N, CA, C and O atoms as a MOPAC input file, in Angstrom:
PM7 MOZYME 1SCF
protein

 N     79.98200 1    77.59000 1   101.65300 1
 C     78.47500 1    77.48300 1   102.10900 1
 C     78.66300 1    75.90900 1   102.59200 1
 O     79.38300 1    75.18500 1   101.90500 1
 N     78.23000 1    75.55500 1   103.38400 1
 C     78.11800 1    73.64400 1   104.16900 1
 C     76.83100 1    73.99100 1   104.21000 1
 O     76.23500 1    75.02100 1   104.52600 1
 N     76.31500 1    72.24900 1   103.58000 1
 C     75.03300 1    71.94600 1   103.90900 1
 C     75.38700 1    70.51000 1   104.79200 1
 O     76.52600 1    70.05100 1   104.88000 1
 N     74.31800 1    69.97700 1   105.34900 1
 C     74.69100 1    68.40700 1   106.23900 1
 C     74.24100 1    67.41700 1   104.98600 1
 O     73.30300 1    67.45700 1   104.18900 1
 N     75.22600 1    66.61500 1   105.16600 1
 C     74.94300 1    65.31300 1   104.60200 1
 C     74.35200 1    64.45600 1   105.21400 1
 O     73.89200 1    64.66800 1   106.33500 1
 N     74.21600 1    62.93700 1   104.38500 1
 C     73.37700 1    62.21900 1   105.09200 1
 C     73.49200 1    61.69900 1   106.34900 1
 O     72.52800 1    61.54600 1   107.09900 1
 N     75.08300 1    61.30300 1   106.73100 1
 C     75.47900 1    61.44000 1   108.17900 1
 C     75.35100 1    63.00500 1   108.68600 1
 O     75.55800 1    64.00400 1   107.99600 1
 N     74.96900 1    62.96000 1   110.02300 1
 C     74.89800 1    64.28900 1   110.27900 1
 C     76.31600 1    65.13200 1   110.92200 1
 O     76.34800 1    66.36100 1   110.97200 1
 N     77.49400 1    64.22900 1   111.41000 1
 C     78.74000 1    64.60400 1   111.20700 1
 C     79.41500 1    65.08900 1   110.17100 1
 O     80.48600 1    65.68800 1   110.26100 1
 N     78.82800 1    64.85500 1   109.17900 1
 C     79.89000 1    65.08300 1   107.90700 1
 C     78.99000 1    66.06500 1   107.19400 1
 O     77.76200 1    65.97800 1   107.20800 1
 N     79.77700 1    67.14500 1   106.47800 1
 C     79.81400 1    68.61200 1   106.08700 1
 C     80.26700 1    68.42100 1   104.37200 1
 O     81.25900 1    67.76900 1   104.04800 1
 N     79.56600 1    68.94900 1   103.59900 1
 C     79.77000 1    68.67900 1   102.28000 1
 C     80.14400 1    70.47800 1   101.93600 1
 O     79.45600 1    71.33800 1   102.48600 1
 N     81.27500 1    70.86100 1   100.99400 1
 C     81.44900 1    72.01900 1   101.14900 1
 C     80.67400 1    72.26500 1    99.39500 1
 O     80.76300 1    71.36700 1    98.55800 1
 N     80.08800 1    73.35300 1    99.14800 1
 C     79.33700 1    73.49900 1    98.24100 1
 C     79.86200 1    74.57100 1    97.37100 1
 O     79.84200 1    74.58400 1    96.14100 1
 N     80.42100 1    75.63000 1    98.31700 1
 C     81.00400 1    76.91000 1    97.26000 1
 C     82.20800 1    77.36700 1    98.14200 1
 O     82.13300 1    77.12800 1    99.34700 1
 N     83.18300 1    77.92900 1    97.70800 1
 C     84.46400 1    78.12300 1    98.31900 1
 C     84.42900 1    79.65600 1    97.52800 1
 O     84.17100 1    79.81900 1    96.33600 1
 N     84.72800 1    80.62600 1    98.42900 1
 C     85.38700 1    81.72300 1    98.02000 1
 C     86.76100 1    81.96700 1    98.10200 1
 O     87.18600 1    81.41300 1    99.11600 1
 N     87.96800 1    82.75900 1    97.26900 1
 C     88.76700 1    82.77700 1    97.35100 1
 C     89.16800 1    84.06100 1    98.32700 1
 O     88.47900 1    85.07300 1    98.45000 1
 N     90.41800 1    83.80300 1    98.98600 1
 C     90.64100 1    84.98400 1   100.05100 1
 C     91.09900 1    86.20100 1    99.59100 1
 O     91.12100 1    87.26500 1   100.20900 1
 N     91.50400 1    85.95000 1    98.34100 1
 C     92.02100 1    87.34900 1    97.60200 1
 C     91.27400 1    87.96900 1    96.46100 1
 O     91.63500 1    88.99600 1    95.88700 1
 N     90.05900 1    87.17400 1    96.13400 1
 C     89.39900 1    87.91600 1    95.19100 1
 C     89.99400 1    88.00100 1    94.00600 1
 O     90.38700 1    86.97000 1    93.46100 1
 N     90.14300 1    89.11700 1    93.47200 1
 C     90.22000 1    89.37000 1    91.94300 1
 C     91.16900 1    89.90500 1    91.53200 1
 O     91.23300 1    90.43400 1    90.42300 1
 N     92.73200 1    89.82300 1    92.96600 1
 C     93.73800 1    90.55500 1    92.65800 1
 C     94.82100 1    89.61800 1    91.81500 1
 O     94.87100 1    88.39400 1    91.69500 1
 N     95.61000 1    90.59600 1    91.31400 1
 C     96.27900 1    89.88000 1    90.41100 1
 C     97.44900 1    88.83200 1    91.51000 1
 O     97.57100 1    88.77600 1    92.73300 1
 N     98.18100 1    88.08600 1    90.32800 1
 C     98.96100 1    86.81900 1    91.01100 1
 C     99.96200 1    87.77100 1    92.08900 1
 O     99.97200 1    87.50400 1    93.29100 1
 N    100.74000 1    88.83000 1    91.55600 1
 C    101.53900 1    89.32600 1    92.62000 1
 C    101.02600 1    89.89300 1    93.91400 1
 O    101.38400 1    89.63600 1    95.06400 1
 N    100.14100 1    90.69000 1    93.48800 1
 C     99.42500 1    91.20100 1    94.83100 1
 C     98.94100 1    90.05100 1    95.94400 1
 O     99.02400 1    90.23500 1    97.15800 1
 N     98.39100 1    88.75900 1    95.28700 1
 C     97.98000 1    87.58300 1    96.56300 1
 C     99.02500 1    87.08700 1    96.96800 1
 O     98.90300 1    86.68700 1    98.12600 1
 N    100.04600 1    86.92100 1    96.52300 1
 C    101.28800 1    86.45100 1    97.05600 1
 C    101.46200 1    87.23100 1    97.92700 1
 O    101.39900 1    86.72400 1    99.04700 1
 N    101.75000 1    88.75300 1    97.88000 1
 C    102.12700 1    89.54500 1    99.01500 1
 C    100.65900 1    89.61800 1   100.24300 1
 O    100.71600 1    89.71100 1   101.47000 1
 N    100.01300 1    89.57400 1    99.76600 1
 C     98.55200 1    89.40600 1   100.71500 1
 C     98.77800 1    88.11500 1   101.55800 1
 O     98.64300 1    88.13900 1   102.78100 1
 N     99.17800 1    86.81200 1   100.77000 1
 C     99.36700 1    85.92100 1   101.42400 1
 C    100.42700 1    85.76900 1   102.64300 1
 O    100.14000 1    85.19300 1   103.69200 1
 N    101.73900 1    86.38000 1   102.36200 1
 C    102.76400 1    86.68200 1   103.10200 1
 C    102.65200 1    87.64900 1   104.41900 1
 O    103.13800 1    87.53200 1   105.54400 1
 N    101.79500 1    88.67600 1   103.81500 1
 C    101.20900 1    89.84600 1   105.14500 1
 C    100.08800 1    89.02600 1   105.83200 1
 O    100.69600 1    88.74300 1   106.86400 1
 N     99.16900 1    88.59100 1   105.93800 1
 C     98.53500 1    87.32500 1   106.55500 1
 C     98.92700 1    86.52700 1   107.14700 1
 O     98.34400 1    86.13400 1   108.15800 1
 N    100.18500 1    85.95500 1   106.66400 1
 C    100.77300 1    84.79200 1   107.37900 1
 C    101.88600 1    85.49300 1   108.39100 1
 O    101.93000 1    84.88200 1   109.45900 1
 N    102.82800 1    86.66200 1   108.32400 1
 C    103.26800 1    87.15100 1   109.01200 1
 C    102.66800 1    87.69700 1   110.35100 1
 O    103.23700 1    87.81900 1   111.43600 1
 N    100.85700 1    88.11700 1   109.86700 1
 C     99.98400 1    88.63000 1   111.06700 1
 C     99.81500 1    87.60300 1   111.85900 1
 O     99.71500 1    87.66100 1   113.08500 1
 N     99.77900 1    86.62600 1   111.17900 1
 C     99.30200 1    85.35600 1   112.01100 1
 C    100.63400 1    84.83700 1   112.87800 1
 O    100.28200 1    83.96200 1   113.66800 1
 N    101.70100 1    85.05300 1   112.93600 1
 C    102.99000 1    84.56600 1   113.35400 1
 C    102.97600 1    85.77300 1   114.58700 1
 O    103.17800 1    85.51200 1   115.77300 1
 N    102.78300 1    86.71800 1   114.21400 1
 C    102.98100 1    87.94500 1   115.14800 1
 C    101.97100 1    87.95300 1   116.32000 1
 O    102.25200 1    88.59400 1   117.33300 1
 N    100.87600 1    87.31100 1   116.23400 1
 C     99.61200 1    86.90600 1   117.07700 1
 C     99.88900 1    85.88400 1   117.96400 1
 O     99.70500 1    85.87000 1   119.18100 1
 N    100.41300 1    84.90700 1   117.14300 1
 C    100.85100 1    83.82400 1   117.86700 1
 C    101.95800 1    84.19900 1   119.13700 1
 O    101.86200 1    83.63200 1   120.22500 1
 N    102.67000 1    84.88900 1   118.94800 1
 C    103.81300 1    85.41200 1   119.82400 1
 C    103.37100 1    86.47700 1   120.63900 1
 O    104.15200 1    86.94600 1   121.46700 1
 N    102.18500 1    86.94000 1   120.51500 1
 C    101.73900 1    87.76400 1   121.41200 1
 C    101.94800 1    89.59500 1   120.55100 1
 O    101.50700 1    90.59600 1   121.11600 1
 N    102.38600 1    89.63500 1   119.72200 1
 C    102.67100 1    91.17300 1   118.93000 1
 C    101.59700 1    91.50800 1   118.18200 1
 O    101.37100 1    90.96900 1   117.09900 1
 N    100.74700 1    92.55300 1   118.77200 1
 C     99.30900 1    92.54300 1   118.47200 1
 C     99.73500 1    93.92400 1   116.97000 1
 O    100.68400 1    94.69400 1   116.82200 1
 N     98.28200 1    93.60400 1   116.00600 1
 C     98.99100 1    94.73600 1   115.00600 1
 C     97.67500 1    95.93900 1   115.43400 1
 O     96.45300 1    95.89600 1   115.57500 1
 N     98.82600 1    97.03700 1   115.53600 1
 C     98.19100 1    98.18400 1   115.32600 1
 C     97.24600 1    98.94700 1   114.26200 1
 O     96.23700 1    99.61300 1   114.49200 1
 N     97.79000 1    98.69100 1   113.18500 1
 C     96.37700 1    99.14500 1   112.01200 1
 C     95.17500 1    98.62700 1   112.33800 1
 O     94.11500 1    99.25300 1   112.35200 1
 N     95.39100 1    97.06600 1   112.69600 1
 C     93.99500 1    96.25300 1   112.77400 1
 C     93.01400 1    96.98400 1   114.04800 1
 O     91.79900 1    96.84100 1   114.18600 1
 N     93.90300 1    97.76200 1   114.86900 1
 C     93.20400 1    98.32100 1   116.15500 1
 C     92.33500 1    99.40000 1   115.48900 1
 O     91.10600 1    99.46200 1   115.48300 1
 N     93.61200 1   100.60000 1   114.68600 1
 C     92.81200 1   101.41700 1   114.25600 1
 C     91.72400 1   101.58200 1   113.69300 1
 O     90.89900 1   102.47300 1   113.89400 1
 N     91.66900 1   100.26500 1   112.57800 1
 C     90.36800 1    99.87700 1   111.71000 1
 C     89.14500 1    99.89000 1   112.39500 1
 O     88.07600 1   100.42600 1   112.10100 1
 N     89.50700 1    99.16000 1   113.43000 1
 C     88.32200 1    98.63900 1   114.69200 1
 C     87.90600 1    99.88700 1   115.04500 1
 O     86.77700 1   100.29900 1   114.77900 1
 N     88.95700 1   100.69200 1   115.78000 1
 C     88.59200 1   101.63900 1   116.46400 1
 C     87.86600 1   102.75600 1   115.86500 1
 O     87.17500 1   103.44800 1   116.61200 1
 N     87.93600 1   103.07200 1   114.40400 1
 C     87.47600 1   103.93500 1   113.42400 1
 C     86.15800 1   103.36400 1   113.07900 1
 O     85.52300 1   104.22000 1   112.46300 1
 N     85.44200 1   102.20400 1   113.23100 1
 C     84.45300 1   101.74800 1   112.75600 1
 C     83.44100 1   101.51000 1   114.08900 1
 O     82.23300 1   101.35400 1   113.91500 1
 N     83.96200 1   101.49900 1   115.24600 1
 C     83.35200 1   101.03400 1   116.30200 1
 C     83.04900 1   102.26000 1   117.33300 1
 O     81.98500 1   102.53500 1   117.88800 1
 N     84.57000 1   103.04500 1   117.43400 1
 C     84.05200 1   103.97100 1   118.27300 1
 C     84.49200 1   105.32100 1   117.76300 1
 O     85.41600 1   105.92900 1   118.30400 1
 N     83.68800 1   105.89500 1   116.49400 1
 C     84.32600 1   106.89500 1   115.80200 1
 C     84.80300 1   108.30100 1   116.56500 1
 O     85.77400 1   108.96400 1   116.19900 1
 N     83.91200 1   108.64300 1   117.73100 1
 C     84.28700 1   109.82900 1   118.59800 1
 C     85.27900 1   109.92900 1   119.71800 1
 O     85.54100 1   110.77500 1   120.57300 1
 N     85.88700 1   108.32800 1   119.26900 1
 C     86.93100 1   108.44300 1   120.72000 1
 C     88.05700 1   108.72300 1   119.88200 1
 O     88.16300 1   108.38200 1   118.70300 1
 N     88.97900 1   109.43000 1   120.62800 1
 C     90.69100 1   109.14900 1   120.09000 1
 C     91.20000 1   108.33800 1   120.27400 1
 O     91.17400 1   108.06900 1   121.47500 1
 N     92.06400 1   107.27500 1   119.36200 1
 C     92.46800 1   106.05400 1   119.69300 1
 C     94.18400 1   106.57500 1   120.70200 1
 O     94.87600 1   107.58100 1   120.86500 1
 N     94.16100 1   105.19800 1   121.10600 1
 C     95.52800 1   105.10700 1   121.39200 1
 C     96.47800 1   105.80400 1   120.78200 1
 O     96.19000 1   106.28600 1   119.68600 1
 N     97.84800 1   106.02900 1   121.34300 1
 C     99.40000 1   106.08900 1   120.39300 1
 C     99.64400 1   104.59400 1   119.80500 1
 O     99.09300 1   103.58100 1   120.23600 1
 N    100.48700 1   104.64700 1   118.84000 1
 C    101.27200 1   103.25300 1   118.95300 1
 C    102.12300 1   102.92900 1   120.07000 1
 O    102.16700 1   101.78000 1   120.51100 1
 N    102.79900 1   103.87000 1   120.55200 1
 C    103.41500 1   103.39200 1   121.46200 1
 C    102.87900 1   103.18200 1   123.16900 1
 O    103.38000 1   102.72000 1   124.19400 1
 N    101.55700 1   103.82000 1   122.77200 1
 C    100.65200 1   103.64400 1   124.40200 1
 C     99.94800 1   102.35000 1   124.04000 1
 O     99.57600 1   101.66600 1   124.99400 1
 N     99.67400 1   101.84700 1   122.66100 1
 C     98.84800 1   100.63600 1   122.56100 1
 C     99.78200 1    99.19400 1   122.72100 1
 O     99.46400 1    98.07500 1   123.12400 1
 N    101.06500 1    99.74500 1   122.22300 1
 C    101.83100 1    98.22500 1   122.72700 1
 C    102.05500 1    98.17600 1   123.92900 1
 O    101.92600 1    97.06900 1   124.45100 1
 N    102.47800 1    99.36300 1   124.81700 1
 C    102.69000 1    99.29400 1   126.45100 1
 C    101.39800 1    98.82600 1   126.89600 1
 O    101.47300 1    97.93900 1   127.74600 1
 N    100.23000 1    99.17700 1   126.55600 1
 C     98.91100 1    98.39900 1   126.85000 1
 C     98.83000 1    97.15800 1   127.06100 1
 O     98.56100 1    96.69500 1   128.17000 1
 N     99.08600 1    96.35100 1   125.86700 1
 C     99.20000 1    95.14500 1   125.52200 1
 C     99.98100 1    94.56400 1   126.34500 1
 O     99.41200 1    93.86600 1   127.18400 1
 N    101.06500 1    94.61600 1   126.38800 1
 C    102.29500 1    93.94600 1   127.37800 1
 C    102.07700 1    94.09600 1   128.81200 1
 O    102.44800 1    93.36000 1   129.72600 1
 N    101.32500 1    95.31800 1   128.85100 1
 C    100.76800 1    95.51100 1   130.71200 1
 C     99.83000 1    94.33900 1   130.66900 1
 O    100.10600 1    93.34500 1   131.34200 1
 N     98.71800 1    94.37300 1   129.91500 1
 C     97.40400 1    93.29600 1   129.64000 1
 C     97.88700 1    91.90700 1   129.64300 1
 O     97.19400 1    91.02100 1   130.14300 1
 N     99.25400 1    91.61400 1   129.01500 1
 C     99.76100 1    90.07400 1   129.14700 1
 C    100.52900 1    89.75800 1   130.09900 1
 O    100.61200 1    88.62700 1   130.57900 1
 N    101.26200 1    90.90700 1   130.51100 1
 C    102.04800 1    90.51300 1   131.59200 1
 C    102.13200 1    91.72800 1   132.79800 1
 O    102.89100 1    92.69200 1   132.90500 1
 N    101.09800 1    91.28200 1   133.58900 1
 C    100.59600 1    92.57100 1   134.82000 1
 C    101.80600 1    92.95800 1   135.34200 1
 O    102.67400 1    92.09100 1   135.23900 1
 N    102.12600 1    93.93400 1   135.84300 1
 C    103.09100 1    94.47600 1   136.71800 1
 C    102.77500 1    94.60400 1   138.30700 1
 O    103.65600 1    94.57300 1   139.16600 1
 N    101.20100 1    94.77100 1   138.60700 1
 C    100.70000 1    94.73000 1   139.79200 1
 C    100.42300 1    93.36500 1   139.89100 1
 O    100.00400 1    92.79700 1   138.88300 1
 N    100.59700 1    92.68600 1   141.01300 1
 C    100.37500 1    91.67500 1   141.18900 1
 C     98.70900 1    91.33400 1   141.52100 1
 O     98.07600 1    92.23700 1   142.06600 1
 N     98.11500 1    90.25800 1   141.25200 1
 C     96.41700 1    90.22000 1   141.35900 1
 C     95.59300 1    90.71500 1   139.96200 1
 O     94.49500 1    90.32400 1   139.56700 1
 N     96.38600 1    91.58000 1   139.43400 1
 C     95.67000 1    92.00900 1   137.90400 1
 C     95.73800 1    91.20600 1   136.72000 1
 O     96.67700 1    91.11100 1   135.92900 1
 N     94.54000 1    90.59900 1   136.69900 1
 C     94.87300 1    90.54700 1   135.14400 1
 C     93.67500 1    91.18800 1   134.12600 1
 O     92.49400 1    91.44200 1   134.36100 1
 N     94.41200 1    91.32500 1   133.01000 1
 C     93.85800 1    92.20700 1   132.13100 1
 C     93.46400 1    91.55600 1   130.87200 1
 O     93.64500 1    90.34100 1   130.79700 1
 N     92.74900 1    92.43100 1   129.47000 1
 C     92.60200 1    91.85300 1   128.26400 1
 C     93.14400 1    93.02700 1   127.60900 1
 O     93.01600 1    94.19100 1   127.98900 1
 N     93.86000 1    92.53900 1   126.42500 1
 C     94.51900 1    93.70900 1   125.73800 1
 C     93.33200 1    94.13300 1   124.61100 1
 O     92.80200 1    93.11300 1   124.16900 1
 N     92.80800 1    95.30400 1   124.06300 1
 C     91.89000 1    95.60000 1   123.46000 1
 C     91.85800 1    95.00000 1   122.10600 1
 O     90.74100 1    94.79900 1   121.63100 1
 N     92.74900 1    94.72800 1   121.50900 1
 C     92.32900 1    93.60300 1   120.25100 1
 C     92.17600 1    92.45300 1   119.99100 1
 O     91.84600 1    92.11600 1   118.85400 1

């Protein structure tokens, strides 16, 4: 939680929540590297199919999700369109 200090541009951190919660130390390291790897993949444009499936289950439960191959093909096509003038956006 942040609150404004005397100066409007300065913020003071009152409470900080750990990202790993109550995980054992070995699992925290594993979680850290898993999230780090996901960040690097997203930086170079490789999207996370499991995150897509979680999102799809939560927000579109009645629809059938794309297969993993179709998902990666769709993201690749959205990033590098083969048809001239076509600009798209990846679903993730």
